[in-house]
C-alpha positions in Angstrom: -64.6 259.3 204.3 -67.3 261.1 202.4 -70.4 259.3 201.4 -70.4 257.8 197.9 -72.4 259.4 195.2 -75.8 257.9 194.2 -74.5 256.7 190.9 -71.6 254.9 192.7 -74.0 253.3 195.2 -76.1 252.0 192.4 -73.1 250.5 190.6 -71.8 248.7 193.7 -75.3 247.4 194.4 -75.4 245.9 190.9 -72.0 244.2 191.4 -73.1 242.6 194.7 -76.3 241.3 193.0 -74.3 239.8 190.1 -72.0 237.9 192.6 -74.9 236.5 194.6 -76.5 235.3 191.4 -73.3 233.6 190.3 -73.1 231.7 193.7 -76.7 230.7 193.4 -76.3 229.5 189.9 -73.2 227.5 190.8 -75.0 225.7 193.6 -77.9 225.1 191.3 -75.6 223.6 188.6 -73.9 221.4 191.2 -77.3 220.0 192.4 -78.3 219.4 188.9 -75.1 217.5 188.1 -75.6 215.4 191.3 -79.1 214.6 190.3 -78.1 213.5 186.8 -75.5 211.2 188.2 -77.8 209.8 190.9 -80.2 208.7 188.2 -77.3 207.3 186.1 -76.1 205.1 189.0 -79.5 203.4 189.1 -79.0 201.9 185.7 -77.8 198.3 185.5 -76.1 198.7 182.1 -72.3 198.9 181.7 -70.8 202.4 182.2 -69.7 202.7 178.6 -73.4 202.8 177.6 -74.4 205.8 179.5 -71.4 207.5 181.1 -70.6 210.0 178.3 -74.3 210.8 177.8 -74.6 211.6 181.5 -71.7 214.0 181.3 -73.1 215.8 178.3 -76.5 216.1 180.0 -75.0 217.5 183.2 -72.3 219.8 181.9 -73.4 220.8 178.3 -69.8 220.9 177.3 -68.3 223.1 174.6 -66.9 220.0 173.0 -68.7 216.8 172.5 -66.1 214.3 173.9 -63.5 216.2 176.0 -64.1 218.7 178.8 -62.1 221.9 179.2 -60.5 222.9 182.5 -63.4 224.8 184.0 -65.8 222.0 183.1 -63.5 219.4 184.6 -63.3 221.4 187.9 -67.0 221.8 188.1 -67.7 218.1 187.4 -65.0 217.0 190.0 -66.5 219.2 192.7 -69.9 217.9 192.1 -68.8 214.2 192.1 -66.8 214.7 195.3 -69.9 216.1 196.9 -72.0 213.2 195.6 -69.5 210.8 197.0 -69.6 212.5 200.4 -73.4 212.2 200.5 -73.3 208.5 199.6 -70.7 207.7 202.3 -72.8 209.7 204.8 -75.9 207.8 203.9 -74.0 204.5 204.2 -72.9 205.4 207.7 -76.4 206.4 208.8 -77.8 203.1 207.4 -75.3 201.2 209.5 -74.0 199.1 206.6 -70.7 198.8 204.8 -69.7 201.6 202.6 -69.0 199.6 199.5 -72.3 197.7 199.8 -74.5 200.8 200.1 -77.3 200.9 197.6 -77.3 197.2 196.8 -80.5 195.3 197.8 -80.7 191.8 199.1 -82.4 190.6 195.9 -79.6 191.8 193.7 -77.3 189.2 192.3 -73.8 188.6 193.7 -72.2 190.2 190.7 -73.9 193.6 191.2 -72.2 196.3 193.2 -73.2 199.2 195.4 -73.7 202.8 194.4 -70.2 203.9 195.4 -68.3 201.2 193.4 -70.7 202.1 190.5 -69.8 205.7 190.7 -66.1 204.9 190.7 -66.5 202.6 187.7 -68.2 205.5 185.8 -65.5 208.0 186.6 -62.8 205.4 185.8 -64.3 204.8 182.4 -64.4 208.5 181.7 -60.8 209.0 182.8 -59.5 206.0 180.9 -61.0 207.2 177.6 -59.9 210.8 178.1 -63.3 212.3 178.4 -62.4 213.9 181.7 -59.2 214.8 183.5 -57.2 211.7 184.4 -56.5 212.6 188.0 -60.2 212.7 189.0 -60.5 209.0 189.9 -57.5 209.3 192.2 -58.9 212.3 194.0 -62.2 210.4 194.6 -60.3 207.3 195.9 -58.4 209.5 198.3 -61.6 211.1 199.6 -63.2 207.8 200.0 -60.3 206.3 202.1 -60.3 209.4 204.4 -64.0 209.1 205.0 -64.0 205.4 205.7 -63.2 203.3 208.7 -60.3 200.9 208.6 -62.7 198.0 208.1 -64.2 199.8 205.1 -60.7 200.8 203.9 -59.9 197.2 203.3 -62.8 196.8 200.9 -61.9 200.1 199.2 -58.3 199.0 198.8 -59.6 195.7 197.4 -61.4 197.7 194.7 -58.1 199.6 194.0 -56.2 196.3 193.7 -58.8 195.0 191.2 -58.4 198.1 189.0 -54.6 198.1 189.3 -54.0 197.4 185.6 -56.2 200.3 184.5 -54.9 202.8 187.1 -51.3 201.9 186.1 -51.7 203.0 182.4 -49.4 205.7 181.5 -52.1 208.3 180.7 -53.6 207.8 184.2 -50.4 207.0 186.1 -48.7 210.3 185.1 -51.7 212.3 186.4 -52.4 210.6 189.7 -49.2 208.8 190.9 -48.5 211.4 193.6 -52.1 211.3 194.8 -52.1 207.5 195.0 -48.7 207.6 196.9 -50.2 210.0 199.4 -53.3 207.8 199.8 -51.3 204.7 200.5 -49.0 206.5 202.9 -51.9 207.9 204.9 -53.3 204.3 205.1 -50.0 203.0 206.4 -49.9 205.7 209.1 -53.4 204.8 210.3 -52.6 201.1 210.4 -50.8 199.2 213.3 -47.6 197.6 212.3 -48.1 194.9 214.9 -51.8 194.1 214.4 -52.4 194.9 210.7 -49.3 193.3 209.2 -51.2 191.7 206.3 -52.9 194.8 205.3 -49.7 196.8 205.4 -48.1 194.1 203.2 -50.9 194.4 200.7 -50.3 198.2 200.4 -46.6 197.8 200.0 -47.0 195.1 197.4 -49.4 197.4 195.5 -47.0 200.2 195.5 -44.2 197.9 194.3 -46.4 196.9 191.3 -47.9 200.3 190.7 -44.7 202.2 190.6 -41.7 201.3 188.3 -38.6 199.8 189.8 -36.6 203.0 189.2 -39.0 205.2 191.2 -36.8 207.1 193.6 -39.6 207.9 196.0 -39.5 204.2 197.2 -35.7 204.1 197.5 -33.7 205.0 200.6 -31.0 206.8 198.7 -29.0 208.0 201.6 -29.1 204.7 203.5 -30.6 206.3 206.6 -31.3 203.8 209.5 -34.4 203.8 211.7 -32.6 204.8 214.8 -36.0 205.4 216.6 -36.6 201.6 216.8 -35.2 201.3 220.3 -35.3 198.0 222.2 -35.9 198.4 225.9 -34.9 195.7 228.3 -34.3 195.4 232.0 -31.2 197.0 233.4 -31.4 195.5 237.0 -31.9 191.8 237.8 -35.3 191.1 239.3 -35.8 188.8 242.2 -36.3 185.1 241.6 -34.7 185.0 238.2 -32.6 181.8 237.7 -31.2 182.9 234.4 -27.7 184.4 234.1 -28.6 188.1 234.1 -25.3 189.2 232.5 -26.1 187.0 229.5 -29.5 188.5 229.3 -28.1 192.1 229.1 -25.4 191.0 226.7 -28.0 189.4 224.4 -30.3 192.3 224.2 -27.5 194.8 223.9 -26.9 193.5 220.4 -30.1 195.2 219.2 -28.4 198.6 219.6 -25.7 197.5 217.1 -28.4 196.0 214.7 -30.3 199.3 214.9 -27.3 201.4 213.8 -24.6 199.2 212.1 -22.7 202.3 210.9 -21.6 203.2 214.4 -20.4 199.7 215.0 -17.6 199.9 212.5 -16.7 203.6 213.0 -15.3 203.3 216.5 -12.9 200.4 217.3 -14.4 200.3 220.9 -17.9 199.6 219.5 -16.6 196.8 217.3 -14.8 195.2 220.2 -17.9 195.4 222.3 -20.0 193.9 219.6 -17.5 191.1 218.8 -17.3 190.0 222.5 -21.2 190.1 222.8 -21.9 188.1 219.7 -19.2 185.6 220.7 -21.0 185.0 224.0 -24.4 184.6 222.3 -23.1 182.2 219.6 -21.3 180.1 222.3 -24.6 179.8 224.1 -26.5 178.7 221.0 -23.8 176.1 220.2 -23.9 174.8 223.8 -27.7 174.3 223.6 -28.4 172.8 220.2 -32.1 172.3 219.2 -33.5 168.9 218.2 -36.0 168.1 215.5 -38.7 167.8 218.2 -38.1 171.3 219.3 -38.5 172.6 215.7 -41.7 170.6 215.2 -43.3 171.7 218.4 -43.1 175.4 217.6 -44.7 175.2 214.2 -48.1 177.0 214.4 -51.0 176.2 212.2 -51.7 179.8 211.1 -48.9 181.6 209.4 -50.1 185.1 210.5 -49.9 184.3 214.2 -46.3 183.0 213.8 -45.1 186.4 212.8 -44.0 188.8 215.5 -43.0 192.4 214.7 -41.0 192.6 217.9 -40.2 190.0 220.6 -40.8 190.6 224.3 -37.7 191.4 226.4 -38.8 190.2 229.8 -36.0 188.3 231.6 -38.6 185.7 232.7 -39.2 184.7 229.1 -35.5 184.4 228.2 -35.3 180.6 228.8 -38.4 179.9 226.6 -37.2 182.2 223.8 -33.8 180.5 223.6 -35.6 177.2 222.9 -37.7 178.7 220.1 -36.2 178.0 216.6 -37.9 181.1 215.1 -36.4 183.3 217.8 -32.9 182.0 217.1 -33.4 182.5 213.3 -34.4 186.1 213.8 -31.3 186.9 215.8 -28.9 185.0 213.5 -30.5 186.6 210.4 -29.9 190.0 212.0 -26.3 189.1 212.3 -26.0 188.1 208.6 -27.6 191.4 207.6 -25.2 193.3 209.7 -22.2 191.4 208.3 -23.4 191.9 204.8 -23.6 195.7 205.4 -20.1 195.8 206.9 -18.6 193.9 204.0 -20.2 196.0 201.3 -17.9 198.9 200.4 -19.2 202.4 201.0 -18.9 205.5 198.9 -15.8 206.6 200.7 -12.6 204.7 201.5 -13.2 205.4 205.2 -16.2 203.1 205.2 -14.3 200.1 203.9 -13.2 197.7 206.8 -9.6 196.7 207.2 -8.2 193.3 206.2 -8.0 192.1 209.8 -11.6 193.2 210.4 -12.7 191.4 207.3 -11.2 188.2 208.6 -13.0 188.5 211.9 -16.3 189.2 210.1 -15.8 186.2 207.8 -15.0 183.9 210.7 -18.1 185.0 212.7 -20.3 184.8 209.6 -19.3 181.2 209.0 -20.3 180.4 212.6 -23.7 182.0 212.1 -24.4 180.1 208.9 -23.4 176.9 210.6 -25.9 177.5 213.4 -28.7 178.5 210.9 -28.0 175.2 209.0 -28.4 173.2 212.3 -31.5 175.0 213.4 -34.6 172.9 212.8 -36.8 172.6 210.8 -35.3 172.6 207.3 -32.2 174.5 208.3 -30.3 174.0 205.0 -33.2 175.2 202.9 -33.7 178.2 205.1 -30.0 179.2 204.9 -30.0 178.8 201.1 -33.0 181.2 200.8 -31.3 183.7 203.1 -28.1 183.7 201.0 -30.1 184.2 197.9 -31.9 187.2 199.3 -28.7 188.8 200.6 -27.1 188.3 197.2 -30.0 190.1 195.5 -29.8 192.8 198.1 -26.2 193.6 197.0 -27.4 194.2 193.5 -29.9 196.8 194.8 -27.2 198.5 196.9 -24.9 198.9 193.9 -27.9 200.1 191.8 -28.6 202.9 194.3 -25.0 203.9 194.5 -24.9 204.2 190.7 -27.6 206.8 190.8 -30.6 204.5 190.3 -30.5 204.3 186.5 -33.9 203.5 184.9 -34.7 199.9 184.1 -37.3 200.8 181.5 -36.4 201.2 177.9 -38.4 203.5 175.7 -40.4 201.9 172.9 -38.9 202.5 169.5 -41.1 204.7 167.4 -42.5 203.0 164.3 -41.3 204.7 161.1 -43.3 205.2 158.0 -42.7 203.2 154.9 -40.9 206.0 153.1 -38.4 206.5 156.0 -37.8 202.8 156.1 -37.2 202.7 152.4 -34.6 205.5 152.6 -32.6 203.9 155.4 -33.1 200.4 154.2 -29.9 198.4 154.8 -28.5 196.6 151.8 -28.9 192.9 151.5 -25.8 190.7 151.4 -25.5 187.3 149.7 -24.0 185.6 152.8 -26.0 187.5 155.4 -23.6 190.3 156.4 -21.0 192.5 154.8 -17.9 190.8 156.2 -18.8 187.3 154.9 -19.7 188.6 151.5 -16.3 190.5 151.2 -14.5 187.3 152.3 -16.2 185.3 149.6 -15.3 187.9 146.9 -11.8 188.2 148.2 -11.1 184.5 147.4 -12.1 185.1 143.7 -10.0 188.3 143.5 -6.9 186.7 144.9 -6.2 183.4 143.1 -2.6 183.2 144.4 -3.8 183.1 148.0 -3.6 179.3 148.1 0.1 179.3 147.0 1.1 182.0 149.5 4.0 180.6 151.7 2.6 182.5 154.7 -0.8 180.9 154.3 -2.0 178.8 157.3 -1.5 175.1 156.3 -1.2 171.7 157.8 2.5 171.1 158.8 4.4 167.9 158.3 5.0 165.4 161.0 8.6 166.3 161.3 7.8 170.0 161.5 5.1 169.6 164.1 6.9 167.3 166.5 10.2 169.3 166.4 9.4 171.4 169.6 8.7 168.2 171.6 11.9 166.6 170.2 13.9 169.6 171.4 12.3 169.2 174.9 13.3 165.5 175.0 17.0 166.4 174.4 18.8 166.3 177.7 21.4 168.8 176.5 18.7 171.5 176.1 18.1 171.5 179.9 14.4 172.2 179.7 12.5 171.5 182.9 9.8 168.8 182.8 6.9 171.1 183.8 7.6 173.3 180.7 7.6 170.3 178.2 5.2 170.4 175.3 3.9 167.0 176.3 2.0 168.7 179.2 0.0 170.7 176.7 -3.1 168.6 176.0 -4.2 170.5 173.0 -0.7 170.2 171.4 -0.6 166.5 172.0 -4.1 165.9 170.7 -3.5 167.7 167.5 -0.2 165.9 167.0 -1.8 162.5 167.5 -4.4 163.3 164.9 -1.7 164.4 162.5 0.4 161.3 163.0 -2.7 159.1 162.6 -3.0 160.5 159.1 0.6 160.9 157.9 2.7 158.5 160.1 0.7 155.4 161.1 3.8 153.5 162.2 4.8 156.3 164.6 1.2 156.6 165.9 1.2 152.8 166.8 4.0 153.5 169.3 1.7 155.7 171.4 0.4 152.6 173.2 3.8 151.5 174.5 5.7 154.8 174.9 3.0 157.6 175.1 3.3 160.9 173.2 7.1 160.8 173.2 7.1 157.5 171.3 5.2 159.1 168.4 8.0 161.6 167.7 9.9 160.5 164.5 13.4 159.0 165.3 15.0 161.4 162.8 14.4 164.3 165.2 15.8 162.6 168.3 19.5 162.4 169.4 21.0 158.8 169.5 20.8 158.4 173.3 17.1 159.3 173.3 16.3 157.4 170.1 17.6 154.1 171.5 15.1 154.5 174.4 12.0 154.7 172.3 13.2 152.8 169.1 14.8 149.3 169.6 15.9 149.1 166.0 16.9 152.3 164.2 15.0 152.7 160.9 16.2 155.4 158.5 13.8 157.4 156.5 15.4 156.1 153.2 14.6 152.5 154.2 11.0 153.3 155.0 10.7 155.1 151.7 12.2 152.1 149.8 9.8 149.7 151.5 6.9 151.9 150.5 8.0 151.8 146.9 8.3 148.0 146.9 4.9 147.8 148.4 3.4 149.9 145.7 5.2 147.8 143.0 3.8 144.6 144.5 0.3 146.1 144.5 0.6 146.8 140.7 1.8 143.2 139.7 -1.4 141.1 139.6 -2.1 142.0 135.9 1.1 140.5 134.7 0.6 137.5 137.0 -2.6 136.6 135.1 -0.7 136.5 131.7 2.2 134.6 133.1 0.2 131.9 134.8 -1.6 131.1 131.5 1.8 130.5 129.6 2.7 127.3 131.5 -0.7 125.9 131.0 -0.3 126.3 127.2 3.2 125.1 126.9 2.9 122.4 129.7 5.7 124.0 131.6 5.6 124.8 135.4 2.7 123.3 137.3 1.0 124.1 140.6 3.4 121.7 142.4 6.3 123.7 141.3 4.8 126.9 142.6 4.2 125.2 146.0 7.8 124.1 146.1 8.9 127.7 145.3 6.8 129.0 148.1 8.2 126.5 150.5 11.7 127.5 149.5 10.8 131.1 150.2 9.5 130.3 153.7 12.7 128.3 154.6 15.0 131.1 153.5 16.4 133.7 156.0 15.5 136.7 153.9 12.0 137.3 152.6 12.1 138.0 148.8 9.8 140.6 147.5 6.8 140.0 145.3 8.6 141.7 142.4 11.6 139.4 142.5 9.3 136.3 142.7 7.4 137.4 139.7 10.6 138.2 137.8 11.8 134.6 138.3 8.6 133.2 137.0 8.8 135.5 134.0 12.3 134.3 133.1 11.2 130.7 133.3 8.3 131.3 131.0 10.5 133.0 128.5 12.9 130.1 128.4 10.1 127.5 128.0 8.0 129.4 125.3 10.1 131.8 123.4 7.6 132.0 120.6 5.0 133.8 122.6 7.1 136.9 123.4 9.9 136.8 120.8 9.0 137.7 117.1 11.2 138.2 114.1 12.3 141.8 113.5 11.2 141.7 110.0 7.6 140.9 110.9 7.5 143.8 113.4 8.7 146.2 110.7 6.1 144.9 108.3 3.4 145.5 110.8 4.6 149.1 111.4 4.6 149.8 107.7 1.0 148.6 107.4 -0.1 150.8 110.3 1.5 153.8 108.7 -0.3 153.2 105.4 -3.7 152.9 107.1 -3.3 156.1 109.2 -4.1 159.3 107.3 -2.4 161.5 109.9 0.8 159.7 109.3 0.6 160.4 105.6 0.1 164.1 106.2 3.0 164.2 108.7 5.3 162.4 106.1 4.2 164.9 103.4 5.1 167.8 105.7 
């Protein structure tokens, strides 16, 4: 290739110089930004007092409150470099990362330079001055540069700021970064030695992410088949335990690891059924006492948890006497049975009826053993059943496509929009009740409608029961209306209001005695009514009772007549009452008052009898004094 012309060489030389100057200026800006924030971290004021001012001094932004994309990128690179320098200085000093920069004389409430830097960035992200994902990127870098001991303190800071990090404006920008950070921590931790720290991370993810987050759900239901339990295949020398039972016992872990294969092939199910029967028989033959349960309770709860039990045949005898060991095995059985009984997506996954019966019978044995395992076996079984019941709800939720639990907040409408769509007010609270109230006024004949719902008469109501009591109807006893409690209760209330005499027979004969005799055939009527009473007689007796109730006013006038004329005395009345008591038939009050009236008329005719001429004269006088009568006569 020919040499370039002098003019071209000069142009290329200029471009190279411009690139070098850009690199130098970018490094200079980064150092300047780092210097500004180092000075800001030395302040003891809250971040809101100086954070935004430090950003404006370091970046010189185009806008006063919000940074553009290039400015955000430049600030993020500078802060990540500053964080790396602080962590490196903390490691060289030999102290903890989160305590670097805090002197011994500082108060307990003060924090180191790294937490101070995180607080400043978190304030800027929360108020929208910088990009929201910047704080999550710094937290990820900090966990990668820290040891596991320092990561516990870093994660403690994350837990303390969980409420702010979970806000929607920050969560949407950094949820994937936070998920990646937590997963990296879980990979670095030991599931056997760092159980508590792993649990803290999982609990944080459960609170940080919503319930409907699909990244935390095993949608396909994949099992951890890599969790293989290794045990001895050949019997060692000097083992007193039945080695066949040992192999049968630990072979169950293969079925617990992959429960789907247990039900797919009948041979696998038969093998599992025979193995679990042997194990349950051994547990039932060697029940544990309360002393065994109390002796295995350890003081520290963390040490009592084991991620995986040892499978040495020499420990088998001791493990069988451990209540916690038995509970783990029995709980695995319940989880397997719960999975087998839950129907799958396809009909092939549903167990047959005979298999369901075997699963149910085996499940009852397992629950009985859990209840008998000390300590507090009943309470432990109750908690396990509650957990499995909740697990079924999660299974159905996943099979329905994991619908979201959260509901969007309804947007607030302006006053004009609310006025347009304002619902009308009704007098009685809603439209239906107001229409019903107006309907009564618009239909005055509704109360006289023959089809209107009304209270029936006693004869009409008890007619179905009377038909059931007729032997000729041939109705079986189990279909009688007397077996209907609601029907009988309504009938007794109705009879208590309209037929008190019939209601009084309920004590002697029950509901059938309340039925009016007019509805019953003669052979049935004689059973419940010793003396037949016609309806006409009862009506006549009611009329006589009403007449006797209206008589006392006449009695007062009649008793005064003998006193005036000196006729009948009190002794005569007593004789008359004695005569009434001695008679076979009881005279009514009306007949008795009639006899007294006739006697009074005989003894004092002048009181009630007057000459006709005098009556006519009185009538003529009344006519003359009444003006209306004169007008009527004129007409």
